[in-house]
N, C-alpha and C positions, 0 to 999 in steps of 0.2 A: 440369182446372186451367187457369187463365188463362195466356196467353202471357207476360204480365209476370211472373207468379210463377215460371214455368219459367226465364226469363232470370235472375231474381235468384238462384234456386237454383243455376244453373250458375255464377254469379259466386262464390258461397260455396264451391263445390266445386273451385275452382282456375282457372277461366277468367278472364282479365283483359282489359283493353281495353274494358270496358263502362261506362266512366265517364260516358257520356252519359245514363245513367238518372236522375241527379240533378243538382242544381246549376243549374236554370233560374233566371235572375235577371231583374231589370227587369220584374217581373210586376205591379207596382202603380205608383203615382205616385212612389214613393220613389226615391232615387238608386241606380242600378245598382251592383253590387259590382265593384270592380277586382280583377283576379286576376293572380297571378304563378305561376312554376313551383312544382311540388309540393314543399314543404318543410314537414313537420309541425312545428308550434310548440306548445310547452307554454305554459300560461297565464303563467308567470313569465319566459319568454324574451324577448329583444329581437331586432329585425331591422333591418338597415341596407338602405337602398335608395338609388337615385341621387338622389332628392329630399331625402335627409337621413336622420338617424337617427330610427327610430320609437320611440315610447314603450313602456314596460313594460306588459304586459297585467295588469290587475287586474280580477278578476271583478266587483268592486263598482262599477266604472265602466262596465260594459256593461249597458245596459237592453235586455231582450228582449221583444218584443211579438208577438202572434199575431193573425191575422185569418182568419175563415172565409170561404169563397168564394174570391175572388182567383184564384190559380192561373194557368195559361197560357191559359184559355179562357173565363173569365167574371169579372165584377166582384165585389168583396167584398159579402157579404150574410149575413144571419143566419136565413134561412128556406129550407128545402130540402124536397124531396118524397121520399117513401119510395123507395128504390132508387137515388137519386142518389149519385154520388161526391161526397165533401166534401173539397176541398183546403184545406190550412192553409198560409198564407204566414207566414214568419218574418222579422221585421225587427229589426235590431240598431242601437242608437244608442250611440256612444262618448261618454260624458259627460265624459271627461277633456280635457286641453288638447293632447295629442299624438296623432298618428295611430298606430293599432295594427293589427296583423294578428290575425285569428282564423282558425281552421281550418274548412274544410268538407270532410267526407268522405262521409257517408251518413246518412240518417235512422236507419238501423238501428243505427249506432254512437253517434249524438249525441243523439237525441231519446228522451224517455220520457214520452209522453202518458198522461194518466189521465182517463178519461171517465166521467161519471155520467149516468145516464138516470133522470129523476124521483128523483134523490137516491141511486140505487143504482149500484154499480160495474159497468162493462161490461167483459167479458174480451176480451183480444186474440184474434185468429184463431189457430187451432192452427198454421197455417203460419207466422205471424209469431213465435209462441213457439218453434217449431222453428228458425227462422232465428237468433233471438237465442241459443239454446243452441249452435248450430253456430258462430256467430261468436265466442262466448266460449271454446269448447273449442279451436277451430282458429286463433284469432287472425287471422282473415281480413282485418281492417282493415290490420294491419301488413304482411301478406303481399301483398295486392293493390295496395298503394301508390296508393290512390285520392285522398288528400287534396289540397286546394288551399288557398292562402292567400287570404283576403278582407280587403281594406284597409277599415278603418273610420276615416274622417276625423272630427275632433271635431264633435259635435253635428249630424251629417248622418245621418238615418235611412236605412238601407241594407238593401234586400232581400237576404238572404243565402241563402235556401233555401225550399223548400216540400215538403210531403208530402201524400199522400192519407190522410186520417184514416179514411175508410170506403170500402169497395169500391163500385163502380158500373159501369155499362156502358161508361163512357169512361175507365176506369183503365188508360191506356196506358203511362204512364211509371213508375209505382211502385205496387206492391200495397198495399192499405190495411192499417192496423193493426187495423181492426175489420170485421166482416161488415157488409153493408148494414143501415143503421139503421132500426128501426121508428119509427112516430110517437111523439113524446114531446118533453119539454123536456130539454135537455142542457147540462151544464157541463163545459168542458174546461180542465184545467190541464196544464202540461207543464214538463219540465226539459230544458235544452240544454247539452251540453258545448261549451266553447270550444276545447278541445284536440281532436285528431283521432280518437283511438281509445279513450282512457281518461281518468281524471281527474275532477275535481269538476264538478258540474252547477250551472247558474244557473237560477233560477226565472223563468218567463215569466208574463205577466199571464193571469189566468183570463178565458175568454170564454164567452158563452152563445149558444145557437142552438136553433131548434126544427125538428123534422121533422114534416111534415104529410102526410096521405094523398094 
């Protein structure tokens, strides 16, 4: 089992202080996310900051977009080779008129990717499925106190997070949702929570990429 997988498993079984595994920002040309102390926000809550009152979060005003490639070590692209890790970068745009905060906790709690290969669903890794079951049963998101606030200014695309879609030899920061992908044409859709640990999801844009030998 990969070191990254062991670290994530340890986090789910009660070890804290491992928040550095997620939340890398500024990974593309978009505006980097601004962060404050960990205060989980629900989608309908408001937050006050020194710069003035922030607007109320409405899921309809948050546009979520994904890009394949990106990540901390390569530019965005839509062609990969068999065995490569495939990072997915998540950008949010606040289309409202007031700044709002959204939560960032972990891809495990906030993202639900759905991947098709040549039109057929691809299953999550067994390890990822086990992590999801453990997180749901033990409420590890609430217990580990991982979340951070991310400030979204009006109409400024902001990189808020990234995750590894598929495992590869350089999967150092986050274990993939899927095993290394074989050659084929892929379509990825995903939903993202604006709140930290539970609540409604917002749909992201679908993206397409190919894996070649």
